[in-house]
Each structure stands twice: as C-alpha cells, then as structure tokens.
VOFIKE-130788 format. One line per 10 residues: their letters; for each residue x, y, z of C-alpha. Coordinates in steps of 0.2 Angstrom, whole numbers. Example, Ala and Ser with C-alpha at 12.3 -4.5 7.8 and 13.67 -1.06 7.14 Angstrom:
as> 62 -22 39 ~ 68 -5 36
END
This chain:
xxxxxxxxxx> -72 -41 -329 ~ -67 -27 -316 ~ -70 -30 -297 ~ -81 -16 -290 ~ -71 -4 -281 ~ -74 -6 -263 ~ -85 8 -254 ~ -83 20 -241 ~ -97 28 -230 ~ -95 46 -222
xxxxxxxxxx> -105 51 -208 ~ -102 68 -206 ~ -115 82 -204 ~ -104 97 -206 ~ -103 99 -226 ~ -86 106 -227 ~ -77 92 -218 ~ -88 81 -228 ~ -80 90 -245 ~ -63 91 -237
xxxxxxxxxx> -63 71 -235 ~ -69 70 -254 ~ -56 80 -261 ~ -43 70 -249 ~ -48 54 -258 ~ -51 60 -274 ~ -39 48 -286 ~ -41 33 -274 ~ -47 17 -280 ~ -66 21 -270
xxxxxxxxxx> -84 22 -271 ~ -87 37 -256 ~ -104 37 -251 ~ -108 51 -238 ~ -124 54 -229 ~ -127 69 -211 ~ -133 54 -197 ~ -133 40 -188 ~ -149 33 -195 ~ -145 40 -214
xxxxxxxxxx> -130 28 -212 ~ -140 12 -204 ~ -150 13 -218 ~ -136 13 -231 ~ -127 1 -222 ~ -141 -11 -224 ~ -142 -9 -245 ~ -121 -13 -250 ~ -106 -19 -242 ~ -94 -7 -236
xxxxxxxxxx> -76 -10 -233 ~ -75 7 -222 ~ -85 17 -212 ~ -79 35 -207 ~ -90 43 -193 ~ -91 59 -182 ~ -96 55 -166 ~ -106 73 -164 ~ -120 69 -173 ~ -139 75 -178
xxxxxxxxxx> -148 60 -168 ~ -138 47 -160 ~ -120 46 -161 ~ -107 38 -169 ~ -103 28 -153 ~ -121 21 -156 ~ -117 20 -173 ~ -105 8 -172 ~ -112 -1 -159 ~ -126 -5 -170
xxxxxxxxxx> -113 -10 -183 ~ -107 -22 -173 ~ -122 -32 -170 ~ -127 -30 -187 ~ -122 -42 -202 ~ -109 -29 -208 ~ -102 -33 -191 ~ -86 -34 -202 ~ -83 -20 -208 ~ -71 -6 -200
xxxxxxxxxx> -73 9 -192 ~ -65 23 -190 ~ -69 38 -179 ~ -68 56 -185 ~ -69 70 -171 ~ -62 84 -163 ~ -59 78 -148 ~ -61 63 -138 ~ -63 59 -119 ~ -52 44 -111
xxxxxxxxxx> -69 33 -107 ~ -77 37 -124 ~ -58 30 -131 ~ -60 16 -120 ~ -77 13 -127 ~ -71 15 -144 ~ -56 2 -141 ~ -69 -11 -137 ~ -78 -10 -150 ~ -62 -11 -161
xxxxxxxxxx> -62 3 -171 ~ -48 5 -182 ~ -41 21 -179 ~ -45 37 -171 ~ -42 53 -183 ~ -42 70 -172 ~ -47 85 -182 ~ -41 93 -190 ~ -32 79 -198 ~ -19 80 -215
xxxxxxxxxx> -23 73 -230 ~ -7 61 -228 ~ -15 55 -211 ~ -33 53 -218 ~ -27 44 -235 ~ -14 34 -225 ~ -28 26 -214 ~ -40 22 -228 ~ -25 15 -238 ~ -24 4 -226
xxxxxxxxxx> -41 -3 -226 ~ -42 -5 -243 ~ -26 -14 -245 ~ -38 -28 -239 ~ -50 -28 -251 ~ -36 -24 -266 ~ -37 -38 -281 ~ -23 -42 -285 ~ -9 -28 -295 ~ -9 -31 -313
xxxxxxxxxx> 7 -38 -322 ~ 22 -23 -320 ~ 28 -18 -336 ~ 45 -11 -340 ~ 48 9 -341 ~ 46 16 -359 ~ 36 1 -364 ~ 16 -3 -366 ~ 1 8 -369 ~ 2 25 -359
xxxxxxxxxx> 22 23 -356 ~ 23 41 -361 ~ 9 47 -349 ~ 13 61 -338 ~ 6 60 -322 ~ -10 70 -316 ~ -1 86 -306 ~ -13 100 -298 ~ -8 116 -304 ~ 6 126 -292
xxxxxxxxxx> -3 138 -284 ~ 6 149 -273 ~ 1 152 -256 ~ -8 169 -252 ~ 0 172 -235 ~ 9 164 -223 ~ -3 156 -212 ~ -9 149 -231 ~ 8 141 -231 ~ 6 133 -214
xxxxxxxxxx> -8 126 -217 ~ -3 119 -235 ~ 13 111 -225 ~ 4 104 -211 ~ -13 96 -218 ~ -14 97 -238 ~ 5 88 -238 ~ 12 105 -249 ~ -1 103 -260 ~ -7 120 -265
xxxxxxxxxx> -18 118 -278 ~ -30 105 -265 ~ -28 117 -252 ~ -36 132 -266 ~ -50 120 -270 ~ -54 116 -254 ~ -52 134 -247 ~ -63 141 -264 ~ -78 129 -257 ~ -79 133 -240
xxxxxxxxxx> -79 152 -242 ~ -93 151 -254 ~ -103 144 -240 ~ -96 154 -228 ~ -109 169 -227 ~ -122 158 -224 ~ -111 150 -209 ~ -111 168 -203 ~ -129 170 -206 ~ -135 156 -197
xxxxxxxxxx> -125 157 -182 ~ -132 176 -181 ~ -148 167 -181 ~ -142 155 -166 ~ -135 169 -156 ~ -154 180 -156 ~ -163 163 -154 ~ -151 160 -140 ~ -152 141 -146 ~ -134 134 -137
xxxxxxxxxx> -136 117 -142 ~ -137 122 -161 ~ -126 134 -159 ~ -113 124 -152 ~ -112 112 -164 ~ -110 124 -178 ~ -95 133 -168 ~ -89 115 -167 ~ -91 111 -184 ~ -83 129 -189
xxxxxxxxxx> -66 126 -178 ~ -60 113 -187 ~ -63 120 -206 ~ -55 138 -199 ~ -39 127 -195 ~ -37 120 -210 ~ -39 136 -218 ~ -25 142 -207 ~ -34 153 -199 ~ -28 150 -181
xxxxxxxxxx> -32 164 -171 ~ -51 164 -178 ~ -53 144 -174 ~ -47 147 -155 ~ -61 159 -153 ~ -73 146 -161 ~ -68 136 -147 ~ -71 149 -133 ~ -88 151 -141 ~ -91 133 -140
xxxxxxxxxx> -87 133 -122 ~ -98 148 -118 ~ -112 138 -125 ~ -108 124 -114 ~ -109 136 -99 ~ -126 145 -106 ~ -114 160 -102 ~ -123 171 -118 ~ -113 187 -112 ~ -99 178 -115
xxxxxxxxxx> -105 173 -131 ~ -109 190 -138 ~ -91 195 -132 ~ -84 181 -143 ~ -94 183 -157 ~ -90 201 -159 ~ -70 197 -164 ~ -75 178 -171 ~ -87 186 -184 ~ -75 202 -188
xxxxxxxxxx> -61 187 -191 ~ -72 177 -205 ~ -78 193 -212 ~ -60 198 -215 ~ -57 181 -222 ~ -71 185 -235 ~ -65 201 -239 ~ -44 196 -242 ~ -52 182 -253 ~ -62 194 -263
xxxxxx> -46 203 -267 ~ -37 186 -272 ~ -33 185 -291 ~ -45 172 -298 ~ -30 168 -309 ~ -21 163 -294
END
C-alpha cells in the first residue's frame, strides 16, 4: 500500500495568491489544503496531521503570528511553519524566529523559491525512493516529460514576470494570469464600493492583496499605486485615496482591455 502524501495547509485570504500557490505546487507529491483564516486553520490542524503550514500574517480575525503561537502549543507543535507575507517588521521577524518558523517568504515570491521551500520540508517526510531503472528499460521508459505549452509573452513586462516569478514557464504565467483577470472585474467593483463607504480597513486589505498579484502579472506601476493606496488608507487620507484610485482604476481597466485583445489560442 502506498504511503499517504504529506499534507500542506495554506492559510491565505487572497484567492488570487492561493491560486498562484496551487499552480506553483501542482505536480509535487503533496496534498494541498487551503483555508482563509486562522480559526479555520486551527480546526483543520486538529483533524489531520500536516507536514507544513504556510500562512499569511495579515488575516481576518486572528493573525498569522497568533496562529503559529497556537500551533506551537498544540499536539501538532512539530509541524513546520512558513510565513508568506508582503512585509515583516523587525520585531515580528524576531518573534517568528523565537517561534521556530522554518522560513519567511516575501510576496511576491517566485515559483522556484516557493517550490524549493516546500520541497525542503517534504524531504523530511519522503519515503525511500524506488530502485532506479536504467534508461531504455522498464515500463514507461519512452514516456515524454509533461511540458507546458510554449506560450510567447505578450509584452516585455510579461517577459520579466515570467523570468522573475515563473521560472521562464510562460504557460504557467498565462494560466495564472487568465484566472486572475477573470476575477479582476469583481475586485475593481469591490474596491469602488469600499471607497464609497470609506471603509479604510477593508480597502487597505484589498489593496495589500492586489499589490502582490499585480507584481506577479508584471504590472509594476499598478502595483506601486496599490501600495500608495494602502498608505493613504492607513493615514485616513480619503482625498489621497481618490487621487490614487483614478490612475489605479484606469490601469486595471487597461489591463482587462489588453487581455481581451489577446488571441485566445495563445
């Protein structure tokens, strides 16, 4: 009987980032379980063993730090923990070190960095490898490796994102991009509602999440604007929020329009 695959628990309230992690880890010998809050993660951690916890720090409800503190007091105290965040203050970094966090990955992380981190944990849980077969013998010797289609980038910004974050895999980049763009109209509509309501906390969280997604898509200027929007929310500067949203909203609409002009066969 084959041993069960090690389980990895991802705690991430941004659906676009969660989809990126799922795509990046696709094909690795693991079972990925996702949830969106520390409270949900605590429930899951009590139902089955996990080899690795990957958590954001900024979560609705309890924070990622509070989740790891709880984990270290739980029966699964030996579970490896990785922090996945857009930024970590020096005092928080010291706290994470004291909690024996395996690694801190700063968003936006590349596929290679993420896979390397996860594989380093899985090696501790991997069963012994099967006997190696000589080339040209045994069942499946002539099988070809699973290679993603060679999709040419649309623009230099795409090429940089593919090289920096997707390990040169244009097919993976476009899969992720298509998923994100399908949800972008809803993201835009939600941000417009939050601006009208002057809901600084929720708008800041939305801008914080979108910042990493836009960098992964090669949209550095738009990502910078989300950072400015987040800072305006922190300051309670609604005139500043409005000033930033005009070019940011236009950039997001332009991104949607340019994607609509892409040949769907690409």
